[in-house]
N, C-alpha and C positions, 0 to 999 in steps of 0.2 A: 504494500500500500504506500509505503514511504516513497518508493521509486516512482510510482504513478503520480503522486502529488508533485514531486520534484520535476518530472518531465513536463507536466502541464504548466507549472509556474515558470520554468525556464523558457517555455515557448511564448509566454506572454510578456515577459519583462525585457527591459533594455540592458540590464546588468545580470545576466544569468549566472555569473560566477559568485554572486552574493546571495543566491538562493540557498537557504538552509532549512532542512526539515528534521525535526526531532520527534522521536516516537517514545511514548511512555504510557504506562497503565495507571488509571485512577479508578480504584475499586474494580468493577467488572467491565470498565470501558477502556478501549484503546484510544489514546488522544494523539493526534498528529499536530505539531506546532510548526507553522510555516513562517519563516522570516525572510523578508526581501529588503532591498535597499529602500530607504525612505521615499525616494522619488518614484519608486515602482509600486508602492502600496496601492495607489489608486487604480492601477492597471489590474491588479489581482482582485481587488474588491469590486470594481466596476460601478457603473451608474446605478444607484439604488441597491447595491449589493448583488446585482444579477450575476456577475462573473463568479463571485464567491459562492453563491447558491448553486450555480451550475457545477462548480468543482466539487462541492459537497455531495451533490446528487450522483455524480459519476463515482465518487469515492464510496458512497453507501451502496451503490449497485455492485461495484466490484467486490466490496467486502461481503455483501450478501451472497454473492456467487461462491465465495470461499467459505461460507458458513459463519461469518462473523457479523452479527447484527449490531453490536455496540461499538461504534466508531464515531469520532468527531474530529473536526478540523478547527483549529484556532489560528487566526492570522494576526501576526504582530509586525 
């Protein structure tokens, strides 16, 4: 899942070398934390959060296919 988020984020931003994804567990949930350069934050979030919602939807679909229902994405 981490690689999927990295791939999508690097495709969207101007500084792909600054994309970092950290994975950790919080209770029964897997959390992916995405960090990008400050000037690229708007590109990853999108107008009204539409891009972020789309990334989350793809992530949840991929996780469900692997049998993992509890996953979330935090963008910082």
